[in-house]
C-alpha positions in Angstrom: -9.6 7.7 29.7 -11.0 4.7 31.5 -14.5 3.4 30.9 -16.4 1.5 33.6 -19.9 0.1 33.4 -22.0 0.3 36.5 -25.7 -0.7 36.6 -25.7 -0.9 32.8 -24.5 2.7 32.4 -21.0 3.4 31.1 -18.9 6.2 32.7 -15.8 7.8 31.3 -13.2 8.4 34.0 -10.6 11.0 33.3 -7.1 11.0 34.9 -7.3 10.7 38.7 -6.0 13.8 40.5 -5.4 15.1 44.0 -9.1 16.1 44.4 -10.2 12.5 43.6 -7.7 11.1 46.2 -9.1 13.4 48.9 -12.7 12.6 47.9 -11.9 8.9 48.4 -10.2 9.5 51.7 -13.1 11.7 52.9 -15.2 8.4 52.9 -13.3 7.3 56.0 -10.5 5.0 54.9 -6.9 5.3 53.8 -6.4 4.5 50.1 -2.8 3.5 50.7 -3.8 1.0 53.5 -6.8 -0.4 51.5 -4.5 -0.8 48.5 -1.7 -2.5 50.5 -4.2 -4.8 52.3 -6.1 -5.7 49.1 -9.4 -4.3 50.5 -11.2 -4.4 47.2 -14.6 -3.5 48.5 -13.3 -0.3 50.0 -11.4 0.5 46.8 -14.5 -0.1 44.7 -16.6 2.1 47.0 -14.2 4.9 47.0 -13.8 4.8 43.2 -17.6 4.8 42.7 -17.7 7.9 45.0 -15.3 9.6 42.6 -17.1 8.4 39.4 -20.5 9.5 40.6 -19.4 12.5 42.8 -21.3 10.9 45.7 -20.8 9.9 49.4 -20.1 6.5 50.8 -23.7 5.6 51.6 -24.9 6.2 48.1 -21.8 4.4 46.5 -22.5 1.3 48.7 -26.1 1.3 47.5 -25.0 1.6 43.9 -22.5 -1.2 44.2 -25.0 -3.5 45.9 -27.5 -2.8 43.0 -24.7 -3.5 40.5 -23.9 -6.9 42.0 -27.6 -7.9 42.5 -28.2 -6.9 38.9 -25.5 -9.3 37.7 -22.5 -7.0 37.8 -19.2 -7.8 39.3 -17.2 -5.7 41.8 -14.0 -6.9 40.0 -15.1 -4.8 37.0 -15.0 -1.7 39.1 -11.7 -2.5 40.8 -10.1 -3.4 37.5 -11.2 0.0 36.1 -9.7 1.6 39.2 -6.4 -0.2 38.6 -6.4 1.0 35.0 -7.2 4.6 36.1 -4.3 4.4 38.6 -2.0 3.3 35.8 -3.0 6.4 33.8 -2.5 8.7 36.8 1.1 9.9 37.7 -0.3 11.3 40.9 -2.0 8.2 42.1 0.9 5.9 41.1 3.3 8.1 43.2 0.9 8.3 46.2 0.5 4.5 46.1 4.3 4.1 45.8 4.1 2.3 42.5 6.8 2.3 39.9 6.3 1.5 36.2 7.7 -2.0 36.8 5.4 -2.7 39.7 2.4 -1.5 37.6 3.4 -3.7 34.7 3.8 -6.8 36.9 0.4 -6.2 38.6 -1.3 -5.9 35.1 0.4 -9.2 34.1 -0.7 -10.8 37.4 -4.3 -9.9 36.6 -4.1 -11.5 33.2 -2.7 -14.9 34.5 -5.4 -17.6 34.9 -5.7 -18.8 38.5 -4.3 -22.3 39.0 -7.0 -24.9 39.6 -6.8 -27.8 42.0 -7.1 -31.3 40.6 -9.3 -33.7 42.5 -8.2 -37.3 42.4 -10.9 -39.9 42.2 -10.6 -42.7 44.8 
């Protein structure tokens, strides 16, 4: 079970299933396309729709409140990635194998390289 905190409230998310997949796609976007294009805002919105059992408009309002209140969209998308890792159905629909999932998790853990600025 995945836990995600949105607007200072913690939600427990069970294993993602077919009904969750269709609920996300009912919001007007393809999960597969959003995932392959790294459209994190769409993914976060769709995941919030599943978590709260709401529509796109309400999810967008909730995410906006979350960010304005000091939250981070990355928290939501990271929870989605964790939920996908726990869901055989979502992994198969997104064309992910165990190896791909492990490499994505490792990639998230790596610190981003920083550019060094040379003084003149």
